Every structure is written in structure tokens, then in C-alpha cells.
Biopython code that builds the backbone (N, CA, C, O; Angstrom):
import numpy as np
from Bio.PDB.StructureBuilder import StructureBuilder

atoms = [
    (1, "UNK", "N", (185.843, 128.699, -33.974)),
    (1, "UNK", "CA", (185.622, 128.974, -35.326)),
    (1, "UNK", "C", (186.780, 129.304, -35.910)),
    (1, "UNK", "O", (186.777, 129.414, -37.136)),
    (2, "UNK", "N", (188.062, 129.542, -35.136)),
    (2, "UNK", "CA", (189.257, 129.500, -36.010)),
    (2, "UNK", "C", (189.109, 127.833, -36.661)),
    (2, "UNK", "O", (189.002, 127.504, -37.842)),
    (3, "UNK", "N", (189.135, 127.207, -35.783)),
    (3, "UNK", "CA", (189.349, 125.517, -36.205)),
    (3, "UNK", "C", (188.410, 125.504, -37.402)),
    (3, "UNK", "O", (189.020, 125.043, -38.366)),
    (4, "UNK", "N", (187.480, 125.750, -37.631)),
    (4, "UNK", "CA", (186.255, 125.568, -38.763)),
    (4, "UNK", "C", (186.808, 126.501, -40.073)),
    (4, "UNK", "O", (186.666, 126.109, -41.231)),
    (5, "UNK", "N", (187.366, 127.605, -39.775)),
    (5, "UNK", "CA", (187.930, 128.485, -40.831)),
    (5, "UNK", "C", (189.256, 127.671, -41.409)),
    (5, "UNK", "O", (189.537, 127.687, -42.608)),
    (6, "UNK", "N", (190.187, 126.821, -40.229)),
    (6, "UNK", "CA", (191.239, 126.268, -40.889)),
    (6, "UNK", "C", (190.711, 124.998, -41.624)),
    (6, "UNK", "O", (191.111, 124.819, -42.775)),
    (7, "UNK", "N", (189.896, 124.150, -41.097)),
    (7, "UNK", "CA", (189.541, 123.074, -42.040)),
    (7, "UNK", "C", (189.142, 123.362, -43.045)),
    (7, "UNK", "O", (189.752, 122.770, -43.936)),
    (8, "UNK", "N", (187.881, 124.433, -43.633)),
    (8, "UNK", "CA", (187.830, 125.166, -44.667)),
    (8, "UNK", "C", (188.670, 125.284, -45.908)),
    (8, "UNK", "O", (188.503, 124.972, -47.087)),
    (9, "UNK", "N", (189.871, 125.988, -45.044)),
    (9, "UNK", "CA", (190.837, 126.505, -46.116)),
    (9, "UNK", "C", (191.954, 124.880, -46.153)),
    (9, "UNK", "O", (192.915, 124.819, -46.920)),
    (10, "UNK", "N", (191.697, 124.070, -45.496)),
    (10, "UNK", "CA", (192.804, 122.981, -45.700)),
    (10, "UNK", "C", (193.758, 123.338, -44.993)),
    (10, "UNK", "O", (194.780, 123.045, -45.613)),
    (11, "UNK", "N", (193.985, 123.770, -44.116)),
    (11, "UNK", "CA", (195.046, 124.447, -43.426)),
    (11, "UNK", "C", (195.109, 123.138, -42.505)),
    (11, "UNK", "O", (194.023, 122.621, -42.240)),
    (12, "UNK", "N", (196.412, 122.481, -41.929)),
    (12, "UNK", "CA", (196.297, 121.705, -40.698)),
    (12, "UNK", "C", (195.431, 120.344, -40.847)),
    (12, "UNK", "O", (195.024, 119.662, -39.906)),
    (13, "UNK", "N", (195.290, 120.163, -41.838)),
    (13, "UNK", "CA", (194.541, 118.813, -42.160)),
    (13, "UNK", "C", (195.176, 117.701, -43.172)),
    (13, "UNK", "O", (195.370, 117.851, -44.379)),
    (14, "UNK", "N", (195.469, 116.468, -42.325)),
    (14, "UNK", "CA", (195.998, 115.429, -43.083)),
    (14, "UNK", "C", (195.539, 114.969, -44.486)),
    (14, "UNK", "O", (196.297, 114.320, -45.207)),
    (15, "UNK", "N", (194.202, 115.336, -44.890)),
    (15, "UNK", "CA", (193.497, 114.703, -45.838)),
    (15, "UNK", "C", (193.923, 115.099, -46.679)),
    (15, "UNK", "O", (193.745, 114.162, -47.459)),
    (16, "UNK", "N", (194.527, 116.015, -47.357)),
    (16, "UNK", "CA", (195.108, 116.738, -48.499)),
    (16, "UNK", "C", (196.493, 116.235, -48.715)),
    (16, "UNK", "O", (197.127, 116.177, -49.769)),
    (17, "UNK", "N", (196.852, 115.868, -47.458)),
    (17, "UNK", "CA", (198.508, 115.930, -47.642)),
    (17, "UNK", "C", (198.727, 114.120, -47.873)),
    (17, "UNK", "O", (197.872, 113.319, -47.494)),
    (18, "UNK", "N", (200.071, 113.692, -48.579)),
    (18, "UNK", "CA", (200.602, 112.038, -48.766)),
    (18, "UNK", "C", (201.240, 112.067, -47.603)),
    (18, "UNK", "O", (201.319, 112.998, -46.802)),
    (19, "UNK", "N", (201.691, 110.997, -47.553)),
    (19, "UNK", "CA", (202.260, 110.232, -46.436)),
    (19, "UNK", "C", (203.664, 110.881, -45.799)),
    (19, "UNK", "O", (204.191, 110.727, -44.698)),
    (20, "UNK", "N", (203.961, 111.505, -46.722)),
    (20, "UNK", "CA", (204.918, 112.538, -46.583)),
    (20, "UNK", "C", (205.010, 113.799, -45.790)),
    (20, "UNK", "O", (206.009, 114.375, -45.359)),
    (21, "UNK", "N", (203.794, 114.086, -45.698)),
    (21, "UNK", "CA", (203.167, 115.477, -44.977)),
    (21, "UNK", "C", (203.184, 116.870, -46.155)),
    (21, "UNK", "O", (203.055, 118.063, -45.882)),
    (22, "UNK", "N", (203.383, 116.253, -47.468)),
    (22, "UNK", "CA", (203.220, 117.479, -48.257)),
    (22, "UNK", "C", (201.938, 117.163, -49.166)),
    (22, "UNK", "O", (201.359, 116.098, -49.378)),
    (23, "UNK", "N", (201.715, 118.373, -49.597)),
    (23, "UNK", "CA", (200.496, 118.274, -50.799)),
    (23, "UNK", "C", (200.254, 117.340, -51.595)),
    (23, "UNK", "O", (201.268, 116.987, -52.198)),
    (24, "UNK", "N", (199.262, 116.736, -51.882)),
    (24, "UNK", "CA", (199.159, 115.977, -53.105)),
    (24, "UNK", "C", (199.225, 116.696, -54.453)),
    (24, "UNK", "O", (198.604, 117.720, -54.740)),
    (25, "UNK", "N", (200.179, 115.925, -55.348)),
    (25, "UNK", "CA", (200.378, 116.569, -56.445)),
    (25, "UNK", "C", (199.455, 116.794, -57.484)),
    (25, "UNK", "O", (199.723, 117.610, -58.366)),
    (26, "UNK", "N", (198.548, 116.253, -57.480)),
    (26, "UNK", "CA", (197.317, 116.250, -58.282)),
    (26, "UNK", "C", (196.667, 117.726, -57.702)),
    (26, "UNK", "O", (196.187, 118.471, -58.557)),
    (27, "UNK", "N", (196.644, 118.091, -56.516)),
    (27, "UNK", "CA", (195.672, 119.104, -56.259)),
    (27, "UNK", "C", (196.831, 120.789, -56.628)),
    (27, "UNK", "O", (197.720, 121.066, -55.822)),
    (28, "UNK", "N", (196.641, 121.500, -57.625)),
    (28, "UNK", "CA", (197.267, 122.335, -57.852)),
    (28, "UNK", "C", (197.350, 123.544, -56.951)),
    (28, "UNK", "O", (198.366, 124.154, -56.618)),
    (29, "UNK", "N", (196.035, 123.787, -56.601)),
    (29, "UNK", "CA", (196.095, 124.570, -55.020)),
    (29, "UNK", "C", (196.943, 124.462, -54.043)),
    (29, "UNK", "O", (197.812, 125.228, -53.625)),
    (30, "UNK", "N", (196.509, 123.158, -53.642)),
    (30, "UNK", "CA", (197.239, 122.904, -52.169)),
    (30, "UNK", "C", (198.905, 123.108, -52.354)),
    (30, "UNK", "O", (199.636, 123.756, -51.604)),
    (31, "UNK", "N", (199.268, 122.413, -53.491)),
    (31, "UNK", "CA", (200.894, 122.697, -53.916)),
    (31, "UNK", "C", (201.271, 124.131, -54.182)),
    (31, "UNK", "O", (202.469, 124.344, -53.991)),
    (32, "UNK", "N", (200.598, 125.118, -54.552)),
    (32, "UNK", "CA", (200.987, 126.196, -54.900)),
    (32, "UNK", "C", (200.896, 126.617, -53.376)),
    (32, "UNK", "O", (201.901, 127.094, -52.848)),
    (33, "UNK", "N", (199.722, 126.459, -52.645)),
    (33, "UNK", "CA", (199.638, 127.423, -51.384)),
    (33, "UNK", "C", (201.297, 126.884, -50.405)),
    (33, "UNK", "O", (202.205, 127.496, -49.843)),
    (34, "UNK", "N", (201.037, 125.781, -50.591)),
    (34, "UNK", "CA", (202.161, 125.011, -49.678)),
    (34, "UNK", "C", (203.493, 125.637, -50.028)),
    (34, "UNK", "O", (204.319, 125.972, -49.179)),
    (35, "UNK", "N", (203.640, 125.766, -51.280)),
    (35, "UNK", "CA", (205.098, 126.553, -52.011)),
    (35, "UNK", "C", (205.418, 127.830, -51.456)),
    (35, "UNK", "O", (206.525, 128.329, -51.251)),
    (36, "UNK", "N", (203.747, 128.482, -51.152)),
    (36, "UNK", "CA", (204.052, 130.024, -51.025)),
    (36, "UNK", "C", (204.170, 130.007, -49.691)),
    (36, "UNK", "O", (204.832, 130.986, -49.346)),
    (37, "UNK", "N", (203.901, 129.475, -48.952)),
    (37, "UNK", "CA", (204.199, 129.552, -47.454)),
    (37, "UNK", "C", (205.660, 129.018, -47.263)),
    (37, "UNK", "O", (206.377, 129.395, -46.337)),
    (38, "UNK", "N", (206.004, 128.204, -48.116)),
    (38, "UNK", "CA", (207.530, 127.918, -47.651)),
    (38, "UNK", "C", (208.658, 128.803, -48.355)),
    (38, "UNK", "O", (209.875, 128.683, -48.216)),
    (39, "UNK", "N", (207.887, 129.820, -49.229)),
    (39, "UNK", "CA", (208.770, 130.717, -49.862)),
    (39, "UNK", "C", (208.493, 132.132, -48.911)),
    (39, "UNK", "O", (208.923, 133.214, -49.312)),
    (40, "UNK", "N", (207.704, 132.015, -47.561)),
    (40, "UNK", "CA", (207.723, 133.087, -46.819)),
    (40, "UNK", "C", (206.899, 133.772, -46.461)),
    (40, "UNK", "O", (206.902, 134.513, -45.478)),
    (41, "UNK", "N", (205.454, 133.453, -47.842)),
    (41, "UNK", "CA", (204.326, 134.405, -47.729)),
    (41, "UNK", "C", (203.816, 134.348, -46.893)),
    (41, "UNK", "O", (204.465, 133.662, -46.103)),
    (42, "UNK", "N", (202.478, 134.839, -46.270)),
    (42, "UNK", "CA", (201.502, 134.567, -45.553)),
    (42, "UNK", "C", (200.521, 134.295, -46.360)),
    (42, "UNK", "O", (200.070, 135.327, -46.858)),
    (43, "UNK", "N", (199.892, 133.156, -46.772)),
    (43, "UNK", "CA", (198.981, 132.914, -47.945)),
    (43, "UNK", "C", (198.012, 132.077, -47.171)),
    (43, "UNK", "O", (198.364, 131.298, -46.285)),
    (44, "UNK", "N", (196.571, 132.304, -47.608)),
    (44, "UNK", "CA", (195.478, 130.989, -47.479)),
    (44, "UNK", "C", (194.770, 131.212, -48.874)),
    (44, "UNK", "O", (194.979, 132.081, -49.720)),
    (45, "UNK", "N", (193.917, 130.217, -48.858)),
    (45, "UNK", "CA", (192.998, 129.781, -49.648)),
    (45, "UNK", "C", (191.735, 129.982, -49.231)),
    (45, "UNK", "O", (191.229, 129.519, -48.209)),
    (46, "UNK", "N", (191.157, 130.785, -50.155)),
    (46, "UNK", "CA", (189.546, 131.371, -49.556)),
    (46, "UNK", "C", (188.811, 130.616, -51.277)),
    (46, "UNK", "O", (189.012, 131.215, -52.333)),
    (47, "UNK", "N", (188.169, 129.562, -51.237)),
    (47, "UNK", "CA", (187.183, 129.294, -52.150)),
    (47, "UNK", "C", (188.368, 128.489, -53.237)),
    (47, "UNK", "O", (189.072, 127.504, -53.014)),
    (48, "UNK", "N", (188.254, 129.339, -54.456)),
    (48, "UNK", "CA", (189.330, 128.758, -55.299)),
    (48, "UNK", "C", (190.344, 129.904, -55.849)),
    (48, "UNK", "O", (190.700, 130.076, -57.014)),
    (49, "UNK", "N", (190.804, 130.828, -54.395)),
    (49, "UNK", "CA", (191.693, 131.631, -54.758)),
    (49, "UNK", "C", (192.448, 131.618, -53.483)),
    (49, "UNK", "O", (192.004, 131.469, -52.344)),
    (50, "UNK", "N", (193.788, 131.817, -53.916)),
    (50, "UNK", "CA", (194.614, 132.149, -52.673)),
    (50, "UNK", "C", (195.235, 133.404, -52.574)),
    (50, "UNK", "O", (196.153, 133.714, -53.333)),
    (51, "UNK", "N", (194.747, 134.256, -51.578)),
    (51, "UNK", "CA", (195.306, 135.469, -51.155)),
    (51, "UNK", "C", (196.621, 135.252, -50.704)),
    (51, "UNK", "O", (196.750, 134.225, -50.038)),
    (52, "UNK", "N", (197.575, 135.890, -50.867)),
    (52, "UNK", "CA", (198.857, 136.437, -50.252)),
    (52, "UNK", "C", (199.057, 137.569, -49.866)),
    (52, "UNK", "O", (198.834, 138.572, -50.544)),
    (53, "UNK", "N", (199.631, 137.559, -48.405)),
    (53, "UNK", "CA", (199.571, 138.974, -47.811)),
    (53, "UNK", "C", (198.377, 139.787, -47.445)),
    (53, "UNK", "O", (198.352, 141.017, -47.489)),
    (54, "UNK", "N", (197.281, 138.936, -47.039)),
    (54, "UNK", "CA", (196.131, 139.765, -47.066)),
    (54, "UNK", "C", (194.999, 140.133, -47.879)),
    (54, "UNK", "O", (195.360, 139.519, -48.884)),
    (55, "UNK", "N", (194.082, 140.578, -48.164)),
    (55, "UNK", "CA", (193.239, 140.539, -49.135)),
    (55, "UNK", "C", (193.476, 141.522, -49.956)),
    (55, "UNK", "O", (192.684, 141.665, -50.887)),
    (56, "UNK", "N", (194.596, 142.429, -49.833)),
    (56, "UNK", "CA", (194.832, 143.770, -50.153)),
    (56, "UNK", "C", (196.096, 143.202, -51.332)),
    (56, "UNK", "O", (196.304, 143.869, -52.346)),
    (57, "UNK", "N", (196.719, 142.173, -51.108)),
    (57, "UNK", "CA", (197.888, 141.568, -51.690)),
    (57, "UNK", "C", (197.630, 141.142, -52.860)),
    (57, "UNK", "O", (196.456, 141.207, -53.224)),
    (58, "UNK", "N", (198.750, 140.530, -53.877)),
    (58, "UNK", "CA", (198.608, 139.699, -54.656)),
    (58, "UNK", "C", (197.756, 138.423, -54.436)),
    (58, "UNK", "O", (197.787, 137.791, -53.380)),
    (59, "UNK", "N", (196.783, 137.998, -55.799)),
    (59, "UNK", "CA", (196.140, 136.987, -55.213)),
    (59, "UNK", "C", (196.058, 135.794, -56.416)),
    (59, "UNK", "O", (195.997, 136.284, -57.544)),
    (60, "UNK", "N", (196.047, 134.458, -56.375)),
    (60, "UNK", "CA", (195.825, 133.574, -57.556)),
    (60, "UNK", "C", (194.594, 133.000, -57.293)),
    (60, "UNK", "O", (194.203, 132.515, -56.232)),
    (61, "UNK", "N", (193.693, 133.151, -58.948)),
    (61, "UNK", "CA", (192.562, 132.159, -58.859)),
    (61, "UNK", "C", (192.680, 131.365, -59.874)),
    (61, "UNK", "O", (193.110, 131.627, -60.997)),
    (62, "UNK", "N", (192.164, 130.074, -59.320)),
    (62, "UNK", "CA", (192.176, 128.644, -59.765)),
    (62, "UNK", "C", (190.826, 128.359, -60.981)),
    (62, "UNK", "O", (189.715, 127.874, -60.769)),
    (63, "UNK", "N", (191.298, 128.759, -62.008)),
    (63, "UNK", "CA", (189.730, 128.203, -62.928)),
    (63, "UNK", "C", (189.940, 126.834, -63.499)),
    (63, "UNK", "O", (191.040, 126.302, -63.353)),
    (64, "UNK", "N", (189.079, 126.288, -64.068)),
    (64, "UNK", "CA", (188.858, 125.021, -64.792)),
    (64, "UNK", "C", (189.786, 124.918, -65.496)),
    (64, "UNK", "O", (190.513, 123.952, -65.267)),
    (65, "UNK", "N", (190.078, 125.629, -66.370)),
    (65, "UNK", "CA", (190.971, 125.650, -67.625)),
    (65, "UNK", "C", (191.466, 126.799, -68.085)),
    (65, "UNK", "O", (191.178, 127.832, -67.481)),
    (66, "UNK", "N", (192.303, 126.847, -69.239)),
    (66, "UNK", "CA", (192.983, 127.882, -69.447)),
    (66, "UNK", "C", (192.095, 128.637, -70.477)),
    (66, "UNK", "O", (192.226, 129.857, -70.578)),
    (67, "UNK", "N", (191.224, 127.986, -71.224)),
    (67, "UNK", "CA", (190.318, 128.603, -71.832)),
    (67, "UNK", "C", (188.990, 129.602, -70.969)),
    (67, "UNK", "O", (188.339, 130.422, -71.616)),
    (68, "UNK", "N", (188.834, 129.462, -70.036)),
    (68, "UNK", "CA", (188.350, 130.049, -68.478)),
    (68, "UNK", "C", (189.096, 131.091, -68.395)),
    (68, "UNK", "O", (188.548, 132.178, -68.580)),
    (69, "UNK", "N", (190.275, 131.059, -68.152)),
    (69, "UNK", "CA", (191.078, 132.146, -67.770)),
    (69, "UNK", "C", (191.022, 132.989, -68.972)),
    (69, "UNK", "O", (190.928, 134.188, -68.711)),
    (70, "UNK", "N", (191.053, 132.687, -70.206)),
    (70, "UNK", "CA", (191.307, 133.435, -71.523)),
    (70, "UNK", "C", (189.994, 134.574, -71.595)),
    (70, "UNK", "O", (190.105, 135.797, -71.689)),
    (71, "UNK", "N", (188.637, 133.711, -71.516)),
    (71, "UNK", "CA", (187.380, 134.173, -71.355)),
    (71, "UNK", "C", (187.249, 135.326, -70.306)),
    (71, "UNK", "O", (186.456, 136.209, -70.633)),
    (72, "UNK", "N", (187.782, 135.453, -69.297)),
    (72, "UNK", "CA", (187.742, 136.175, -68.069)),
    (72, "UNK", "C", (188.179, 137.199, -68.657)),
    (72, "UNK", "O", (187.438, 138.142, -68.934)),
    (73, "UNK", "N", (189.988, 137.166, -69.060)),
    (73, "UNK", "CA", (190.366, 138.322, -69.602)),
    (73, "UNK", "C", (189.879, 139.031, -70.535)),
    (73, "UNK", "O", (190.085, 140.244, -70.507)),
    (74, "UNK", "N", (189.082, 138.425, -71.633)),
    (74, "UNK", "CA", (188.699, 139.008, -72.863)),
    (74, "UNK", "C", (187.300, 139.619, -72.111)),
    (74, "UNK", "O", (187.063, 140.758, -72.514)),
    (75, "UNK", "N", (186.642, 139.283, -71.437)),
    (75, "UNK", "CA", (185.473, 139.971, -70.889)),
    (75, "UNK", "C", (185.881, 141.147, -69.970)),
    (75, "UNK", "O", (185.067, 142.016, -69.656)),
    (76, "UNK", "N", (187.084, 141.149, -69.576)),
    (76, "UNK", "CA", (187.549, 142.314, -68.878)),
    (76, "UNK", "C", (187.603, 141.830, -67.732)),
    (76, "UNK", "O", (188.142, 142.755, -67.124)),
    (77, "UNK", "N", (187.379, 140.812, -66.792)),
    (77, "UNK", "CA", (187.183, 140.300, -65.639)),
    (77, "UNK", "C", (188.645, 140.258, -65.076)),
    (77, "UNK", "O", (188.588, 140.276, -63.846)),
    (78, "UNK", "N", (189.674, 140.219, -65.443)),
    (78, "UNK", "CA", (190.991, 140.316, -65.117)),
    (78, "UNK", "C", (191.734, 141.308, -65.329)),
    (78, "UNK", "O", (192.872, 140.965, -65.649)),
    (79, "UNK", "N", (191.583, 142.302, -65.288)),
    (79, "UNK", "CA", (192.390, 143.484, -65.795)),
    (79, "UNK", "C", (193.306, 143.315, -64.391)),
    (79, "UNK", "O", (192.839, 143.043, -63.285)),
    (80, "UNK", "N", (194.924, 143.576, -64.753)),
    (80, "UNK", "CA", (195.896, 143.510, -63.665)),
    (80, "UNK", "C", (196.551, 141.924, -63.463)),
    (80, "UNK", "O", (197.425, 141.500, -62.706)),
    (81, "UNK", "N", (195.807, 141.344, -64.378)),
    (81, "UNK", "CA", (196.259, 139.644, -63.816)),
    (81, "UNK", "C", (197.093, 139.200, -64.993)),
    (81, "UNK", "O", (196.904, 139.506, -66.170)),
    (82, "UNK", "N", (197.971, 138.491, -64.534)),
    (82, "UNK", "CA", (198.780, 137.460, -65.539)),
    (82, "UNK", "C", (198.116, 136.088, -65.552)),
    (82, "UNK", "O", (197.522, 135.556, -64.614)),
    (83, "UNK", "N", (198.294, 135.668, -66.627)),
    (83, "UNK", "CA", (197.458, 134.151, -67.019)),
    (83, "UNK", "C", (198.679, 133.559, -67.165)),
    (83, "UNK", "O", (199.649, 133.959, -67.810)),
    (84, "UNK", "N", (198.529, 132.431, -66.417)),
    (84, "UNK", "CA", (199.620, 131.055, -65.995)),
    (84, "UNK", "C", (198.808, 129.666, -66.199)),
    (84, "UNK", "O", (198.673, 129.040, -65.147)),
    (85, "UNK", "N", (198.397, 129.229, -67.034)),
    (85, "UNK", "CA", (197.835, 128.219, -67.396)),
    (85, "UNK", "C", (196.316, 128.493, -67.389)),
    (85, "UNK", "O", (195.636, 129.149, -68.178)),
    (86, "UNK", "N", (195.935, 127.734, -66.156)),
    (86, "UNK", "CA", (194.413, 127.827, -66.125)),
    (86, "UNK", "C", (194.394, 128.747, -64.934)),
    (86, "UNK", "O", (193.340, 128.824, -64.303)),
    (87, "UNK", "N", (195.590, 129.560, -64.496)),
    (87, "UNK", "CA", (195.123, 130.184, -63.130)),
    (87, "UNK", "C", (195.470, 131.696, -63.642)),
    (87, "UNK", "O", (196.379, 131.965, -64.427)),
    (88, "UNK", "N", (194.595, 132.605, -63.063)),
    (88, "UNK", "CA", (195.255, 134.265, -63.125)),
    (88, "UNK", "C", (195.896, 134.704, -61.654)),
    (88, "UNK", "O", (195.371, 134.604, -60.545)),
    (89, "UNK", "N", (196.845, 135.080, -61.915)),
    (89, "UNK", "CA", (198.181, 136.049, -61.055)),
    (89, "UNK", "C", (197.636, 137.370, -61.247)),
    (89, "UNK", "O", (197.902, 138.108, -62.196)),
    (90, "UNK", "N", (196.630, 137.699, -60.008)),
    (90, "UNK", "CA", (196.249, 139.280, -59.853)),
    (90, "UNK", "C", (197.493, 139.770, -59.065)),
    (90, "UNK", "O", (197.798, 139.216, -58.009)),
    (91, "UNK", "N", (198.190, 140.767, -59.551)),
    (91, "UNK", "CA", (199.863, 141.238, -59.370)),
    (91, "UNK", "C", (199.632, 142.242, -58.011)),
    (91, "UNK", "O", (200.446, 142.156, -57.091)),
    (92, "UNK", "N", (198.747, 142.983, -57.939)),
    (92, "UNK", "CA", (198.339, 144.152, -56.770)),
    (92, "UNK", "C", (199.980, 144.634, -56.449)),
    (92, "UNK", "O", (200.817, 144.684, -57.351)),
    (93, "UNK", "N", (200.255, 144.944, -55.152)),
    (93, "UNK", "CA", (201.263, 145.635, -55.078)),
    (93, "UNK", "C", (202.756, 144.743, -55.100)),
    (93, "UNK", "O", (203.838, 145.307, -54.933)),
    (94, "UNK", "N", (202.650, 143.604, -55.279)),
    (94, "UNK", "CA", (203.914, 142.781, -55.345)),
    (94, "UNK", "C", (205.085, 143.548, -55.994)),
    (94, "UNK", "O", (204.751, 144.363, -56.854)),
    (95, "UNK", "N", (206.025, 143.460, -55.805)),
    (95, "UNK", "CA", (207.268, 143.764, -56.602)),
    (95, "UNK", "C", (207.730, 142.871, -57.139)),
    (95, "UNK", "O", (207.321, 141.726, -56.945)),
    (96, "UNK", "N", (208.741, 143.172, -57.986)),
    (96, "UNK", "CA", (209.520, 142.206, -58.871)),
    (96, "UNK", "C", (209.979, 140.652, -58.236)),
    (96, "UNK", "O", (209.761, 139.509, -58.636)),
    (97, "UNK", "N", (210.613, 141.126, -57.222)),
    (97, "UNK", "CA", (210.927, 139.743, -56.485)),
    (97, "UNK", "C", (210.072, 138.737, -55.719)),
    (97, "UNK", "O", (210.438, 137.586, -55.480)),
    (98, "UNK", "N", (208.797, 139.314, -55.322)),
    (98, "UNK", "CA", (208.051, 138.713, -54.703)),
    (98, "UNK", "C", (206.979, 137.727, -55.843)),
    (98, "UNK", "O", (206.441, 136.630, -55.686)),
    (99, "UNK", "N", (206.986, 138.875, -57.214)),
    (99, "UNK", "CA", (206.009, 138.353, -58.358)),
    (99, "UNK", "C", (206.873, 137.003, -58.800)),
    (99, "UNK", "O", (206.271, 135.942, -58.967)),
    (100, "UNK", "N", (208.224, 137.086, -58.972)),
    (100, "UNK", "CA", (209.038, 136.024, -59.248)),
    (100, "UNK", "C", (208.912, 134.729, -58.210)),
    (100, "UNK", "O", (208.707, 133.618, -58.700)),
    (101, "UNK", "N", (209.024, 134.870, -56.911)),
    (101, "UNK", "CA", (208.559, 133.927, -56.385)),
    (101, "UNK", "C", (207.218, 133.081, -56.589)),
    (101, "UNK", "O", (207.009, 131.911, -56.911)),
    (102, "UNK", "N", (206.509, 134.015, -56.312)),
    (102, "UNK", "CA", (204.921, 133.646, -56.714)),
    (102, "UNK", "C", (204.424, 132.812, -58.275)),
    (102, "UNK", "O", (203.537, 131.991, -58.510)),
    (103, "UNK", "N", (205.400, 133.436, -59.092)),
    (103, "UNK", "CA", (205.263, 132.728, -60.096)),
    (103, "UNK", "C", (205.821, 131.559, -60.760)),
    (103, "UNK", "O", (205.435, 131.054, -61.814)),
    (104, "UNK", "N", (206.884, 131.154, -59.924)),
    (104, "UNK", "CA", (207.541, 130.176, -59.688)),
    (104, "UNK", "C", (206.596, 128.869, -59.021)),
    (104, "UNK", "O", (206.400, 127.803, -59.604)),
    (105, "UNK", "N", (206.149, 129.184, -57.859)),
    (105, "UNK", "CA", (204.940, 128.366, -57.309)),
    (105, "UNK", "C", (204.061, 128.108, -58.255)),
    (105, "UNK", "O", (204.440, 127.145, -58.922)),
    (106, "UNK", "N", (202.928, 128.596, -58.655)),
    (106, "UNK", "CA", (202.247, 128.827, -59.459)),
    (106, "UNK", "C", (202.619, 127.875, -60.410)),
    (106, "UNK", "O", (201.879, 126.912, -60.611)),
    (107, "UNK", "N", (203.934, 128.049, -61.179)),
    (107, "UNK", "CA", (203.974, 126.985, -62.484)),
    (107, "UNK", "C", (204.455, 126.022, -62.018)),
    (107, "UNK", "O", (204.222, 125.005, -62.671)),
    (108, "UNK", "N", (205.326, 125.831, -60.729)),
    (108, "UNK", "CA", (205.188, 123.966, -60.106)),
    (108, "UNK", "C", (206.892, 123.914, -60.733)),
    (108, "UNK", "O", (207.545, 122.873, -60.660)),
]
sb = StructureBuilder()
sb.init_structure("model")
sb.init_model(0)
sb.init_chain("A")
sb.init_seg("    ")
for serial, (resi, resn, name, xyz) in enumerate(atoms, 1):
    if name == "N":
        sb.init_residue(resn, " ", resi, " ")
    sb.init_atom(name, np.array(xyz, "f"), 0.0, 1.0, " ", f" {name:<3s}", serial, name[0])
structure = sb.get_structure()
């Protein structure tokens, strides 16, 4: 079961990696996840979202476009979130130091 979860999350698979062992630069979610892990966060992909330090921690949701993120914010679906391009960063309990590192990974 764990192996299936890892395959779905894209962890431990060489399919999304380049020959140097890093994420494909065109895959924003994979690049962000890799950066977060390198920064010492416990992060995992769940669909189009990255959960950071568990389900109650901050999360980054990847949308198709910045317009979709803006629409979600306008509809009230992104309360407590910071829009970074086409992503929404739901801050949760993160402090300033953690948020700076997360934002740096999201921005790339």
C-alpha cells in the first residue's frame, strides 16, 4: 500500500526526474516539492496540492492559471491564502521563517 501511495505522489519515481536526478523544470509542483524537501520540510503531494508538515500545516495548491487562483479568492474559497502566480499558499500555523522558505520554493 505504501508503495502505491509513493507512486501516486510521485516520490521515489525516476519518471518525473531528469538524468541528473532532479525534477523536470517544467513540472512546477514537482520542482516545488523537491525544493521543500531540500529545505527540510516534511512535504508530500496530494493531487494538485502539496501538504507541508502534515495535513494541519501549510499547503500549496496548484491551479491551472493565476486567473483561477484569483477567482477562488474572489469567491471566498482561499481565505488565509497568499496568491503566488497560479498557486495559493495557505499559511496555516507557519511562522515567518518557514513562510519565507516556502515562498522561495514556490516562486522558484
